[in-house]
LOVEX-955999 format. One record per residue (C-alpha): residue number from 1; x, z, y. Coordinates in steps of 0.25 Angstrom, whole numbers. Each point is the difference from the previous one (the first is absolute). Layout:
REM residues N
<mifi resi="NUM" east="X" up="Z" north="Y"/>
...
***
This chain:
REM residues 261
<mifi resi="1" east="12" up="477" north="-49"/>
<mifi resi="2" east="-5" up="10" north="-8"/>
<mifi resi="3" east="-8" up="-5" north="-13"/>
<mifi resi="4" east="-8" up="6" north="-13"/>
<mifi resi="5" east="-3" up="-7" north="-13"/>
<mifi resi="6" east="-2" up="-2" north="-13"/>
<mifi resi="7" east="13" up="2" north="-6"/>
<mifi resi="8" east="3" up="11" north="-9"/>
<mifi resi="9" east="10" up="11" north="8"/>
<mifi resi="10" east="15" up="-3" north="-7"/>
<mifi resi="11" east="14" up="10" north="6"/>
<mifi resi="12" east="11" up="-11" north="-2"/>
<mifi resi="13" east="9" up="7" north="-8"/>
<mifi resi="14" east="12" up="-8" north="4"/>
<mifi resi="15" east="-1" up="2" north="16"/>
<mifi resi="16" east="5" up="11" north="9"/>
<mifi resi="17" east="-4" up="7" north="13"/>
<mifi resi="18" east="10" up="3" north="12"/>
<mifi resi="19" east="-5" up="8" north="10"/>
<mifi resi="20" east="5" up="-2" north="15"/>
<mifi resi="21" east="-5" up="9" north="11"/>
<mifi resi="22" east="4" up="1" north="13"/>
<mifi resi="23" east="-1" up="-8" north="13"/>
<mifi resi="24" east="4" up="-16" north="3"/>
<mifi resi="25" east="-2" up="-2" north="-16"/>
<mifi resi="26" east="-7" up="-13" north="2"/>
<mifi resi="27" east="9" up="-5" north="10"/>
<mifi resi="28" east="12" up="3" north="-9"/>
<mifi resi="29" east="-8" up="-8" north="-11"/>
<mifi resi="30" east="-2" up="-10" north="7"/>
<mifi resi="31" east="14" up="-5" north="5"/>
<mifi resi="32" east="4" up="2" north="-16"/>
<mifi resi="33" east="-10" up="-6" north="-9"/>
<mifi resi="34" east="-6" up="-14" north="-1"/>
<mifi resi="35" east="-13" up="3" north="4"/>
<mifi resi="36" east="-7" up="5" north="14"/>
<mifi resi="37" east="-4" up="14" north="-1"/>
<mifi resi="38" east="3" up="5" north="14"/>
<mifi resi="39" east="-17" up="0" north="5"/>
<mifi resi="40" east="-3" up="4" north="-16"/>
<mifi resi="41" east="-14" up="7" north="3"/>
<mifi resi="42" east="-1" up="15" north="-8"/>
<mifi resi="43" east="-6" up="-5" north="-13"/>
<mifi resi="44" east="6" up="-14" north="-1"/>
<mifi resi="45" east="9" up="-5" north="-9"/>
<mifi resi="46" east="12" up="-12" north="1"/>
<mifi resi="47" east="10" up="-6" north="-10"/>
<mifi resi="48" east="15" up="-4" north="1"/>
<mifi resi="49" east="12" up="2" north="-3"/>
<mifi resi="50" east="14" up="6" north="3"/>
<mifi resi="51" east="10" up="-12" north="1"/>
<mifi resi="52" east="16" up="-2" north="-4"/>
<mifi resi="53" east="6" up="-4" north="13"/>
<mifi resi="54" east="0" up="-14" north="-9"/>
<mifi resi="55" east="-14" up="0" north="1"/>
<mifi resi="56" east="-3" up="5" north="-15"/>
<mifi resi="57" east="-11" up="10" north="-3"/>
<mifi resi="58" east="6" up="12" north="-5"/>
<mifi resi="59" east="-13" up="9" north="2"/>
<mifi resi="60" east="-13" up="-5" north="1"/>
<mifi resi="61" east="-11" up="9" north="6"/>
<mifi resi="62" east="-13" up="5" north="5"/>
<mifi resi="63" east="-1" up="7" north="13"/>
<mifi resi="64" east="-13" up="10" north="-1"/>
<mifi resi="65" east="-2" up="6" north="15"/>
<mifi resi="66" east="-7" up="14" north="-2"/>
<mifi resi="67" east="1" up="5" north="16"/>
<mifi resi="68" east="10" up="12" north="0"/>
<mifi resi="69" east="8" up="-7" north="-12"/>
<mifi resi="70" east="4" up="-15" north="-6"/>
<mifi resi="71" east="-1" up="-2" north="-14"/>
<mifi resi="72" east="10" up="-10" north="-8"/>
<mifi resi="73" east="-3" up="-4" north="-12"/>
<mifi resi="74" east="10" up="-6" north="-8"/>
<mifi resi="75" east="7" up="-4" north="-13"/>
<mifi resi="76" east="2" up="14" north="-9"/>
<mifi resi="77" east="13" up="-6" north="-4"/>
<mifi resi="78" east="4" up="-2" north="14"/>
<mifi resi="79" east="-3" up="12" north="6"/>
<mifi resi="80" east="11" up="6" north="0"/>
<mifi resi="81" east="8" up="-11" north="7"/>
<mifi resi="82" east="-11" up="-3" north="10"/>
<mifi resi="83" east="2" up="13" north="5"/>
<mifi resi="84" east="14" up="2" north="2"/>
<mifi resi="85" east="-2" up="-15" north="9"/>
<mifi resi="86" east="-11" up="6" north="9"/>
<mifi resi="87" east="8" up="11" north="3"/>
<mifi resi="88" east="13" up="-6" north="3"/>
<mifi resi="89" east="-8" up="-13" north="10"/>
<mifi resi="90" east="-7" up="15" north="5"/>
<mifi resi="91" east="13" up="4" north="7"/>
<mifi resi="92" east="-4" up="11" north="11"/>
<mifi resi="93" east="-16" up="-4" north="0"/>
<mifi resi="94" east="-8" up="15" north="-1"/>
<mifi resi="95" east="-9" up="-3" north="-13"/>
<mifi resi="96" east="1" up="7" north="-15"/>
<mifi resi="97" east="1" up="-9" north="-12"/>
<mifi resi="98" east="-5" up="5" north="-14"/>
<mifi resi="99" east="0" up="-4" north="-13"/>
<mifi resi="100" east="-16" up="4" north="-5"/>
<mifi resi="101" east="1" up="2" north="-13"/>
<mifi resi="102" east="-14" up="7" north="0"/>
<mifi resi="103" east="-6" up="-13" north="6"/>
<mifi resi="104" east="-5" up="-11" north="-7"/>
<mifi resi="105" east="-6" up="-14" north="2"/>
<mifi resi="106" east="-15" up="-4" north="-3"/>
<mifi resi="107" east="-5" up="-14" north="-2"/>
<mifi resi="108" east="-16" up="-4" north="0"/>
<mifi resi="109" east="-13" up="11" north="5"/>
<mifi resi="110" east="4" up="3" north="15"/>
<mifi resi="111" east="12" up="-2" north="8"/>
<mifi resi="112" east="5" up="-11" north="9"/>
<mifi resi="113" east="-1" up="-15" north="-4"/>
<mifi resi="114" east="13" up="-6" north="-8"/>
<mifi resi="115" east="6" up="-8" north="13"/>
<mifi resi="116" east="6" up="-11" north="-12"/>
<mifi resi="117" east="-14" up="-4" north="-5"/>
<mifi resi="118" east="-15" up="7" north="-1"/>
<mifi resi="119" east="-1" up="-1" north="-15"/>
<mifi resi="120" east="10" up="10" north="-1"/>
<mifi resi="121" east="-9" up="11" north="6"/>
<mifi resi="122" east="3" up="13" north="7"/>
<mifi resi="123" east="13" up="6" north="0"/>
<mifi resi="124" east="1" up="16" north="6"/>
<mifi resi="125" east="9" up="10" north="-1"/>
<mifi resi="126" east="-3" up="15" north="-9"/>
<mifi resi="127" east="3" up="12" north="-5"/>
<mifi resi="128" east="5" up="-3" north="-15"/>
<mifi resi="129" east="9" up="-3" north="-10"/>
<mifi resi="130" east="4" up="-15" north="-1"/>
<mifi resi="131" east="-3" up="-3" north="-17"/>
<mifi resi="132" east="-11" up="-11" north="-1"/>
<mifi resi="133" east="5" up="-13" north="-4"/>
<mifi resi="134" east="-12" up="-8" north="9"/>
<mifi resi="135" east="-4" up="-10" north="-9"/>
<mifi resi="136" east="-11" up="-5" north="8"/>
<mifi resi="137" east="8" up="-1" north="13"/>
<mifi resi="138" east="10" up="-6" north="-8"/>
<mifi resi="139" east="-6" up="-12" north="-8"/>
<mifi resi="140" east="-8" up="-2" north="15"/>
<mifi resi="141" east="13" up="-2" north="5"/>
<mifi resi="142" east="7" up="-10" north="-9"/>
<mifi resi="143" east="-12" up="-8" north="0"/>
<mifi resi="144" east="1" up="-1" north="15"/>
<mifi resi="145" east="15" up="-3" north="-1"/>
<mifi resi="146" east="3" up="9" north="8"/>
<mifi resi="147" east="15" up="9" north="-2"/>
<mifi resi="148" east="2" up="14" north="1"/>
<mifi resi="149" east="15" up="8" north="0"/>
<mifi resi="150" east="3" up="-2" north="-14"/>
<mifi resi="151" east="0" up="-15" north="0"/>
<mifi resi="152" east="4" up="-3" north="16"/>
<mifi resi="153" east="12" up="12" north="-5"/>
<mifi resi="154" east="11" up="5" north="11"/>
<mifi resi="155" east="9" up="-12" north="5"/>
<mifi resi="156" east="-3" up="-11" north="-6"/>
<mifi resi="157" east="-11" up="-7" north="7"/>
<mifi resi="158" east="-4" up="-6" north="15"/>
<mifi resi="159" east="-13" up="5" north="6"/>
<mifi resi="160" east="-5" up="-16" north="-1"/>
<mifi resi="161" east="4" up="0" north="-15"/>
<mifi resi="162" east="-9" up="13" north="-3"/>
<mifi resi="163" east="-11" up="-7" north="9"/>
<mifi resi="164" east="0" up="11" north="12"/>
<mifi resi="165" east="-3" up="-11" north="9"/>
<mifi resi="166" east="-14" up="-2" north="-6"/>
<mifi resi="167" east="-4" up="15" north="0"/>
<mifi resi="168" east="4" up="4" north="13"/>
<mifi resi="169" east="12" up="7" north="-4"/>
<mifi resi="170" east="11" up="-6" north="10"/>
<mifi resi="171" east="-4" up="-2" north="16"/>
<mifi resi="172" east="8" up="-11" north="5"/>
<mifi resi="173" east="-5" up="3" north="14"/>
<mifi resi="174" east="6" up="14" north="2"/>
<mifi resi="175" east="13" up="4" north="4"/>
<mifi resi="176" east="13" up="1" north="-9"/>
<mifi resi="177" east="1" up="7" north="-13"/>
<mifi resi="178" east="11" up="1" north="-10"/>
<mifi resi="179" east="1" up="-13" north="-7"/>
<mifi resi="180" east="-10" up="-6" north="10"/>
<mifi resi="181" east="9" up="-12" north="2"/>
<mifi resi="182" east="1" up="-7" north="-14"/>
<mifi resi="183" east="-14" up="2" north="-1"/>
<mifi resi="184" east="-3" up="-6" north="14"/>
<mifi resi="185" east="8" up="-12" north="-3"/>
<mifi resi="186" east="-7" up="-1" north="-15"/>
<mifi resi="187" east="-14" up="0" north="6"/>
<mifi resi="188" east="5" up="-12" north="12"/>
<mifi resi="189" east="7" up="-7" north="-10"/>
<mifi resi="190" east="-8" up="1" north="-12"/>
<mifi resi="191" east="10" up="2" north="-11"/>
<mifi resi="192" east="-8" up="8" north="-9"/>
<mifi resi="193" east="5" up="-8" north="-13"/>
<mifi resi="194" east="-6" up="11" north="-9"/>
<mifi resi="195" east="-14" up="9" north="0"/>
<mifi resi="196" east="-5" up="10" north="-9"/>
<mifi resi="197" east="-12" up="-5" north="-7"/>
<mifi resi="198" east="-11" up="3" north="-10"/>
<mifi resi="199" east="4" up="-4" north="-16"/>
<mifi resi="200" east="-9" up="-1" north="-13"/>
<mifi resi="201" east="8" up="-1" north="-12"/>
<mifi resi="202" east="-2" up="-4" north="-12"/>
<mifi resi="203" east="2" up="8" north="-12"/>
<mifi resi="204" east="13" up="-1" north="-5"/>
<mifi resi="205" east="6" up="-2" north="16"/>
<mifi resi="206" east="10" up="10" north="2"/>
<mifi resi="207" east="1" up="8" north="11"/>
<mifi resi="208" east="15" up="-1" north="5"/>
<mifi resi="209" east="3" up="-14" north="7"/>
<mifi resi="210" east="-7" up="-13" north="0"/>
<mifi resi="211" east="11" up="-12" north="-1"/>
<mifi resi="212" east="-2" up="-15" north="-1"/>
<mifi resi="213" east="11" up="-3" north="-10"/>
<mifi resi="214" east="5" up="6" north="-12"/>
<mifi resi="215" east="10" up="6" north="3"/>
<mifi resi="216" east="-4" up="4" north="13"/>
<mifi resi="217" east="8" up="2" north="10"/>
<mifi resi="218" east="-5" up="7" north="14"/>
<mifi resi="219" east="2" up="-13" north="7"/>
<mifi resi="220" east="-11" up="-5" north="-6"/>
<mifi resi="221" east="-8" up="10" north="0"/>
<mifi resi="222" east="-17" up="-4" north="3"/>
<mifi resi="223" east="-4" up="15" north="-1"/>
<mifi resi="224" east="4" up="16" north="-1"/>
<mifi resi="225" east="-9" up="9" north="-6"/>
<mifi resi="226" east="-1" up="11" north="7"/>
<mifi resi="227" east="-12" up="9" north="-6"/>
<mifi resi="228" east="-9" up="-3" north="-10"/>
<mifi resi="229" east="-14" up="8" north="-5"/>
<mifi resi="230" east="-6" up="-6" north="-11"/>
<mifi resi="231" east="-2" up="-13" north="2"/>
<mifi resi="232" east="4" up="-1" north="14"/>
<mifi resi="233" east="11" up="0" north="7"/>
<mifi resi="234" east="8" up="-1" north="13"/>
<mifi resi="235" east="12" up="-10" north="1"/>
<mifi resi="236" east="10" up="-5" north="10"/>
<mifi resi="237" east="-2" up="-13" north="1"/>
<mifi resi="238" east="8" up="-10" north="6"/>
<mifi resi="239" east="-11" up="-9" north="6"/>
<mifi resi="240" east="8" up="-15" north="2"/>
<mifi resi="241" east="6" up="2" north="-16"/>
<mifi resi="242" east="-15" up="3" north="-2"/>
<mifi resi="243" east="-4" up="-14" north="7"/>
<mifi resi="244" east="10" up="-6" north="-8"/>
<mifi resi="245" east="-1" up="5" north="-13"/>
<mifi resi="246" east="-13" up="7" north="-2"/>
<mifi resi="247" east="-3" up="11" north="-4"/>
<mifi resi="248" east="9" up="3" north="-11"/>
<mifi resi="249" east="-7" up="2" north="-16"/>
<mifi resi="250" east="-6" up="13" north="-3"/>
<mifi resi="251" east="-4" up="4" north="13"/>
<mifi resi="252" east="-11" up="-5" north="10"/>
<mifi resi="253" east="4" up="2" north="15"/>
<mifi resi="254" east="-12" up="0" north="11"/>
<mifi resi="255" east="0" up="1" north="15"/>
<mifi resi="256" east="-8" up="11" north="2"/>
<mifi resi="257" east="-12" up="-3" north="10"/>
<mifi resi="258" east="4" up="10" north="11"/>
<mifi resi="259" east="12" up="-9" north="2"/>
<mifi resi="260" east="1" up="-12" north="8"/>
<mifi resi="261" east="14" up="-6" north="-1"/>
***
C-alpha cells in the first residue's frame, strides 16, 4: 500500500540497492527468503531475511516489486556478500542480478508503507547518492524499538530474536526456504528466550553490555546493547532473566505496544 505522510524526506546512507531483472524473480525470492513475496503486486513492499542453514539471519532485506524489475533494499556493508549468495542460489534461472550504486533508499513522503510499522513512514527506491544519516527516521525507529541491519548483524540472531514474527517477516504457512526447520521449531515450541527490545539509558550508562554482577559473565547477562540513538537504544534481552533479576541499573527496558508476548 502506498502512503503519503508529513515525515521529512531522508536518504538512508547505510542501505544499498540490488536490482533483479528478468523472469521468475519473485518465485526465486519466495523460495529463499523468510517472507512471502510470490504474489507481491507492483509497487508492493515486503520485509524478510535470507537465513543460514542453521536458521540465523544473514541478510535482512526489503523486496520492492517494480514490475519489470524487483529491487532488494539491503545493508550497504553486506551488499556484495548478498549479491554473491543470490548468484549462487540462482543456478540456471534467467535473470540478472545487478548492484545499483546510482540508486538509493528514500524514507518519508510517498512510497510503500514500511511493513514493520506505519509510523516508520513510506519507503521507496530512487535515483541519487546515499549520504544522509536520516536522523528523523532513526529516532522514530529507536523509539518504536525496531532493529535494522546495524543492530541485527549477520549470522548473529534468529528471526524470532529480531521480532520478525511480529512484522510479517516470516511466513509460517509457506513451503521450504533456507533455515525453515529451525525457525518453525522455535515458533511451535515457543523457545525464543531473547528479544530485541527498546531501552532508555541514564546519562552514565555505557553502550556495550549490561550485566547483573561484577565481574560480569555471559552466563548472567540480562541484556546486550546493540545500538544507541541519544538516550534511546536497542538491546537483546533475555526475557527469563529479566523476569528473575529485573532491569539492570542504569537501563530502563520497555515492552513496545506492538509486541504481545
